[in-house]
MIDOSE-1310 file (N, C-alpha, C; in nm, 2 decimals, decimal comma, always signed):
residues 161
mrrk	-0,88/-2,66/+0,37/-0,84/-2,59/+0,25/-0,79/-2,45/+0,29; -0,67/-2,42/+0,24/-0,61/-2,29/+0,27/-0,67/-2,18/+0,18; -0,68/-2,06/+0,25/-0,73/-1,94/+0,17/-0,62/-1,88/+0,09; -0,65/-1,83/-0,02/-0,55/-1,76/-0,10/-0,53/-1,62/-0,04
sfvc	-0,41/-1,58/-0,01/-0,37/-1,46/+0,05/-0,41/-1,34/-0,04; -0,38/-1,35/-0,16/-0,41/-1,24/-0,25/-0,41/-1,28/-0,39; -0,45/-1,20/-0,48/-0,45/-1,23/-0,62/-0,34/-1,16/-0,69; -0,26/-1,23/-0,77/-0,15/-1,17/-0,84/-0,20/-1,11/-0,97
lpls	-0,20/-0,98/-0,98/-0,24/-0,92/-1,11/-0,13/-0,94/-1,22; -0,17/-0,97/-1,34/-0,07/-0,99/-1,44/+0,00/-0,86/-1,48; +0,12/-0,88/-1,52/+0,20/-0,77/-1,57/+0,22/-0,79/-1,72; +0,21/-0,69/-1,79/+0,22/-0,71/-1,94/+0,27/-0,58/-2,00
knss	+0,34/-0,60/-2,11/+0,39/-0,49/-2,19/+0,29/-0,46/-2,30; +0,20/-0,55/-2,34/+0,11/-0,53/-2,45/-0,04/-0,52/-2,43; -0,08/-0,55/-2,31/-0,23/-0,55/-2,29/-0,29/-0,41/-2,30; -0,41/-0,41/-2,35/-0,49/-0,28/-2,36/-0,59/-0,27/-2,25
spyv	-0,59/-0,37/-2,16/-0,69/-0,37/-2,05/-0,64/-0,26/-1,94; -0,74/-0,18/-1,89/-0,70/-0,08/-1,79/-0,67/-0,15/-1,66; -0,70/-0,28/-1,64/-0,68/-0,35/-1,51/-0,54/-0,42/-1,51; -0,46/-0,41/-1,62/-0,34/-0,48/-1,63/-0,23/-0,37/-1,62
mksp	-0,13/-0,39/-1,52/-0,02/-0,30/-1,51/+0,07/-0,31/-1,63; +0,12/-0,20/-1,68/+0,21/-0,21/-1,79/+0,35/-0,17/-1,74; +0,45/-0,24/-1,78/+0,58/-0,21/-1,73/+0,68/-0,19/-1,85; +0,76/-0,09/-1,84/+0,86/-0,07/-1,95/+0,99/-0,16/-1,92
lpiq	+0,99/-0,22/-1,80/+1,11/-0,30/-1,76/+1,08/-0,45/-1,78; +1,19/-0,53/-1,78/+1,17/-0,67/-1,79/+1,08/-0,72/-1,67; +0,99/-0,81/-1,70/+0,89/-0,85/-1,60/+0,90/-0,99/-1,55; +0,96/-1,08/-1,63/+0,96/-1,22/-1,60/+1,00/-1,26/-1,46
kake	+1,12/-1,20/-1,41/+1,17/-1,24/-1,28/+1,07/-1,18/-1,17; +1,02/-1,07/-1,19/+0,92/-1,01/-1,09/+0,79/-1,10/-1,09; +0,75/-1,15/-1,20/+0,63/-1,23/-1,20/+0,66/-1,36/-1,13; +0,78/-1,42/-1,15/+0,81/-1,54/-1,08/+0,82/-1,52/-0,93
aall	+0,89/-1,41/-0,89/+0,90/-1,37/-0,75/+0,77/-1,35/-0,68; +0,67/-1,28/-0,76/+0,54/-1,25/-0,70/+0,46/-1,38/-0,68; +0,48/-1,47/-0,77/+0,41/-1,60/-0,75/+0,47/-1,68/-0,64; +0,60/-1,68/-0,62/+0,66/-1,74/-0,51/+0,62/-1,68/-0,38
lqea	+0,61/-1,55/-0,38/+0,56/-1,48/-0,26/+0,42/-1,52/-0,22; +0,33/-1,52/-0,32/+0,20/-1,57/-0,30/+0,19/-1,71/-0,24; +0,27/-1,80/-0,30/+0,27/-1,94/-0,25/+0,32/-1,94/-0,10; +0,42/-1,86/-0,07/+0,48/-1,86/+0,07/+0,37/-1,80/+0,16
ldfh	+0,30/-1,69/+0,13/+0,20/-1,64/+0,21/+0,09/-1,73/+0,23; +0,05/-1,80/+0,13/-0,06/-1,90/+0,14/-0,02/-2,02/+0,23; +0,10/-2,06/+0,21/+0,15/-2,18/+0,29/+0,17/-2,15/+0,43; +0,24/-2,04/+0,46/+0,28/-2,01/+0,60/+0,17/-1,92/+0,67
qald	+0,09/-1,86/+0,59/-0,02/-1,77/+0,64/+0,04/-1,67/+0,74; +0,15/-1,62/+0,70/+0,22/-1,51/+0,78/+0,30/-1,43/+0,69; +0,31/-1,29/+0,71/+0,39/-1,21/+0,63/+0,54/-1,22/+0,67; +0,57/-1,25/+0,79/+0,70/-1,27/+0,84/+0,74/-1,42/+0,83
fege	+0,71/-1,48/+0,72/+0,73/-1,63/+0,70/+0,87/-1,67/+0,71; +0,97/-1,58/+0,69/+1,11/-1,61/+0,69/+1,16/-1,60/+0,84; +1,07/-1,56/+0,93/+1,11/-1,54/+1,07/+1,02/-1,61/+1,16; +0,97/-1,53/+1,26/+0,89/-1,58/+1,37/+0,74/-1,62/+1,33
klis	+0,70/-1,58/+1,22/+0,56/-1,61/+1,17/+0,45/-1,55/+1,27; +0,47/-1,43/+1,31/+0,38/-1,36/+1,41/+0,28/-1,27/+1,34; +0,30/-1,24/+1,22/+0,22/-1,14/+1,14/+0,13/-1,22/+1,05; +0,01/-1,26/+1,10/-0,08/-1,34/+1,02/-0,14/-1,28/+0,90
tdyl	-0,17/-1,36/+0,80/-0,24/-1,32/+0,68/-0,39/-1,31/+0,70; -0,44/-1,35/+0,82/-0,58/-1,34/+0,85/-0,64/-1,20/+0,83; -0,55/-1,10/+0,85/-0,59/-0,96/+0,84/-0,64/-0,93/+0,69; -0,59/-1,00/+0,60/-0,62/-0,98/+0,46/-0,77/-1,02/+0,43
fgka	-0,83/-1,10/+0,52/-0,96/-1,15/+0,49/-1,07/-1,07/+0,57; -1,03/-0,96/+0,64/-1,12/-0,88/+0,71/-1,12/-0,74/+0,65; -1,10/-0,64/+0,73/-1,11/-0,50/+0,69/-1,00/-0,46/+0,59; -0,90/-0,54/+0,57/-0,79/-0,50/+0,48/-0,81/-0,53/+0,34
rgqm	-0,92/-0,57/+0,30/-0,94/-0,60/+0,15/-0,89/-0,48/+0,07; -0,80/-0,51/-0,02/-0,74/-0,40/-0,10/-0,60/-0,37/-0,07; -0,54/-0,45/+0,03/-0,40/-0,43/+0,06/-0,32/-0,46/-0,06; -0,23/-0,38/-0,10/-0,14/-0,40/-0,21/+0,00/-0,45/-0,17
fgil	+0,05/-0,54/-0,25/+0,18/-0,59/-0,23/+0,26/-0,57/-0,36; +0,39/-0,56/-0,35/+0,47/-0,54/-0,47/+0,61/-0,61/-0,46; +0,66/-0,64/-0,57/+0,79/-0,71/-0,58/+0,88/-0,63/-0,67; +1,01/-0,61/-0,63/+1,10/-0,55/-0,72/+1,23/-0,64/-0,72
vced	+1,26/-0,68/-0,84/+1,39/-0,76/-0,86/+1,49/-0,67/-0,91; +1,60/-0,66/-0,84/+1,71/-0,56/-0,88/+1,84/-0,61/-0,84; +1,95/-0,53/-0,86/+2,08/-0,57/-0,83/+2,14/-0,48/-0,72; +2,22/-0,54/-0,63/+2,29/-0,45/-0,53/+2,42/-0,40/-0,60
kegn	+2,50/-0,32/-0,52/+2,62/-0,26/-0,57/+2,72/-0,36/-0,63; +2,71/-0,48/-0,57/+2,81/-0,59/-0,62/+2,75/-0,67/-0,74; +2,63/-0,63/-0,78/+2,58/-0,70/-0,90/+2,50/-0,83/-0,86; +2,47/-0,85/-0,73/+2,39/-0,96/-0,69/+2,24/-0,93/-0,70
evtl	+2,17/-1,03/-0,75/+2,03/-1,01/-0,76/+1,96/-1,01/-0,62; +1,87/-0,91/-0,60/+1,80/-0,89/-0,48/+1,65/-0,88/-0,51; +1,57/-0,95/-0,43/+1,43/-0,93/-0,44/+1,37/-0,86/-0,32; +1,31/-0,75/-0,35/+1,25/-0,67/-0,24/+1,10/-0,69/-0,24
kafs	+1,04/-0,70/-0,12/+0,90/-0,72/-0,10/+0,85/-0,59/-0,03; +0,73/-0,54/-0,07/+0,67/-0,43/-0,01/+0,52/-0,44/+0,00; +0,46/-0,37/+0,09/+0,32/-0,36/+0,10/+0,28/-0,21/+0,11; +0,16/-0,18/+0,07/+0,11/-0,04/+0,07/+0,08/+0,00/+0,21
gqyd	+0,12/+0,12/+0,25/+0,08/+0,18/+0,38/+0,12/+0,10/+0,49; +0,03/+0,07/+0,58/+0,05/-0,01/+0,70/-0,01/-0,14/+0,68; +0,04/-0,24/+0,74/-0,03/-0,37/+0,74/-0,08/-0,40/+0,89; -0,21/-0,40/+0,90/-0,27/-0,42/+1,03/-0,21/-0,33/+1,14
gawl	-0,19/-0,20/+1,10/-0,13/-0,10/+1,19/+0,02/-0,10/+1,20; +0,09/-0,19/+1,14/+0,23/-0,20/+1,14/+0,30/-0,13/+1,02; +0,39/-0,04/+1,05/+0,47/+0,02/+0,94/+0,59/-0,07/+0,90; +0,64/-0,14/+0,99/+0,76/-0,22/+0,97/+0,74/-0,37/+1,00
ipgw	+0,77/-0,45/+0,90/+0,76/-0,60/+0,92/+0,89/-0,66/+0,87; +0,96/-0,74/+0,96/+1,09/-0,80/+0,92/+1,08/-0,87/+0,79; +1,18/-0,84/+0,70/+1,19/-0,91/+0,57/+1,12/-0,83/+0,46; +1,06/-0,71/+0,50/+0,98/-0,63/+0,40/+1,05/-0,49/+0,40
vgpv	+1,04/-0,43/+0,28/+1,09/-0,29/+0,27/+1,01/-0,20/+0,36; +1,08/-0,11/+0,43/+1,02/-0,01/+0,52/+0,94/+0,09/+0,44; +0,87/+0,18/+0,51/+0,80/+0,29/+0,45/+0,88/+0,39/+0,38; +0,83/+0,46/+0,28/+0,90/+0,57/+0,21/+0,90/+0,70/+0,29
adps	+0,82/+0,70/+0,40/+0,81/+0,83/+0,48/+0,83/+0,79/+0,62; +0,88/+0,88/+0,70/+0,89/+0,86/+0,84/+0,76/+0,84/+0,91; +0,73/+0,72/+0,97/+0,60/+0,70/+1,02/+0,55/+0,80/+1,12; +0,63/+0,85/+1,21/+0,58/+0,94/+1,31/+0,54/+1,08/+1,25
sfdq	+0,62/+1,12/+1,15/+0,58/+1,25/+1,08/+0,45/+1,23/+1,00; +0,44/+1,11/+0,93/+0,32/+1,08/+0,86/+0,20/+1,08/+0,95; +0,21/+1,01/+1,06/+0,10/+1,00/+1,16/+0,06/+1,14/+1,21; +0,16/+1,22/+1,24/+0,13/+1,35/+1,29/+0,05/+1,44/+1,19
ivre	+0,09/+1,43/+1,06/+0,01/+1,51/+0,96/-0,13/+1,45/+0,95; -0,15/+1,32/+0,95/-0,28/+1,26/+0,94/-0,36/+1,30/+1,06; -0,30/+1,29/+1,18/-0,37/+1,33/+1,31/-0,42/+1,47/+1,30; -0,33/+1,56/+1,26/-0,36/+1,71/+1,26/-0,48/+1,74/+1,16
sntl	-0,48/+1,67/+1,05/-0,58/+1,70/+0,95/-0,71/+1,62/+0,96; -0,71/+1,50/+1,02/-0,82/+1,42/+1,03/-0,95/+1,48/+1,09; -0,93/+1,55/+1,20/-1,05/+1,61/+1,26/-1,12/+1,70/+1,17; -1,05/+1,79/+1,10/-1,11/+1,89/+1,01/-1,18/+1,82/+0,89
lhel	-1,10/+1,72/+0,84/-1,16/+1,65/+0,72/-1,29/+1,57/+0,76; -1,29/+1,51/+0,88/-1,41/+1,44/+0,92/-1,52/+1,54/+0,95; -1,49/+1,65/+1,01/-1,60/+1,75/+1,03/-1,66/+1,80/+0,90; -1,57/+1,82/+0,80/-1,63/+1,87/+0,67/-1,71/+1,75/+0,61
tdki	-1,66/+1,63/+0,62/-1,73/+1,52/+0,56/-1,87/+1,50/+0,63; -1,88/+1,52/+0,76/-2,00/+1,51/+0,83/-2,10/+1,62/+0,79; -2,05/+1,74/+0,78/-2,13/+1,85/+0,73/-2,19/+1,83/+0,59; -2,10/+1,77/+0,51/-2,15/+1,75/+0,37/-2,25/+1,63/+0,37
twgk	-2,22/+1,53/+0,44/-2,31/+1,41/+0,45/-2,45/+1,44/+0,51; -2,44/+1,51/+0,63/-2,56/+1,52/+0,70/-2,63/+1,66/+0,69; -2,55/+1,76/+0,64/-2,60/+1,90/+0,64/-2,70/+1,92/+0,53; -2,68/+1,87/+0,41/-2,77/+1,90/+0,30/-2,81/+2,04/+0,29
svds	-2,71/+2,13/+0,30/-2,74/+2,27/+0,30/-2,70/+2,34/+0,17; -2,73/+2,47/+0,16/-2,69/+2,55/+0,05/-2,53/+2,55/+0,04; -2,47/+2,54/+0,16/-2,32/+2,54/+0,16/-2,25/+2,42/+0,11; -2,33/+2,31/+0,08/-2,26/+2,18/+0,05/-2,16/+2,19/-0,06
pmlv	-2,19/+2,26/-0,18/-2,09/+2,26/-0,28/-1,96/+2,33/-0,24; -1,98/+2,44/-0,16/-1,86/+2,51/-0,11/-1,78/+2,41/-0,01; -1,85/+2,34/+0,07/-1,79/+2,25/+0,17/-1,71/+2,13/+0,09; -1,78/+2,09/-0,01/-1,71/+1,98/-0,10/-1,58/+2,03/-0,15
qqrk	-1,58/+2,16/-0,21/-1,46/+2,22/-0,26/-1,36/+2,24/-0,15; -1,40/+2,28/-0,04/-1,31/+2,30/+0,08/-1,25/+2,17/+0,12; -1,33/+2,07/+0,13/-1,27/+1,94/+0,17/-1,17/+1,88/+0,06; -1,21/+1,90/-0,06/-1,12/+1,86/-0,17/-0,99/+1,93/-0,16
alsq	-0,99/+2,06/-0,15/-0,87/+2,14/-0,14/-0,78/+2,10/-0,02; -0,85/+2,07/+0,10/-0,78/+2,03/+0,22/-0,71/+1,89/+0,19; -0,79/+1,80/+0,13/-0,74/+1,67/+0,10/-0,62/+1,67/+0,01; -0,62/+1,75/-0,09/-0,51/+1,77/-0,18/-0,39/+1,83/-0,11
svll	-0,41/+1,92/-0,03/-0,31/+1,99/+0,05/-0,24/+1,89/+0,14; -0,32/+1,81/+0,21/-0,26/+1,70/+0,30/-0,18/+1,60/+0,22; -0,24/+1,56/+0,11/-0,16/+1,46/+0,02/-0,03/+1,52/-0,02; -0,02/+1,64/-0,06/+0,11/+1,70/-0,10/+0,20/+1,71/+0,02
elys	+0,15/+1,74/+0,13/+0,23/+1,74/+0,25/+0,29/+1,60/+0,28; +0,20/+1,50/+0,27/+0,25/+1,36/+0,29/+0,35/+1,32/+0,19; +0,32/+1,35/+0,06/+0,42/+1,32/-0,04/+0,55/+1,38/-0,02; +0,56/+1,50/+0,04/+0,68/+1,57/+0,07/+0,77/+1,49/+0,17
lykf	+0,71/+1,40/+0,24/+0,79/+1,32/+0,34/+0,86/+1,20/+0,27; +0,82/+1,17/+0,15/+0,87/+1,05/+0,08/+1,02/+1,07/+0,06; +1,10/+0,96/+0,10/+1,24/+0,96/+0,08/+1,28/+0,83/+0,02; +1,35/+0,83/-0,09/+1,40/+0,71/-0,16/+1,55/+0,71/-0,16
r	+1,61/+0,60/-0,11/+1,76/+0,59/-0,11/+1,81/+0,51/-0,22
């Protein structure tokens, strides 16, 4: 029996559920493309199913729980329908997978910012977790401010063409 690669969340214009994504755009083609993607991932058990099939979906059943996938159905300059596939962040450490949209930020710049801030963030987290001191509220605020600052710096790398 094959494992399901992921669950396709419903898209709706009318739902009041906080777990349902609402879209102001037409959704039927995207729903159909998402279901086809899910079938292809389940059948081929690889993200690069249109190519060499080297990027296994096994990663989805380990530490990657929560990996997000997206579909965008659009038109190119000539009016041809194009379906774009994307995943959030990295997939098993990979920024680029053939057949998928690339990242919105330069991977080396992104990694550099994360590397530079991770040590301090982890130090603050450890002090908060293990310290139990009078300084904890101040450290929590300091960590929150640093996290927000790092996020803004990462967001500034985003480029959309």
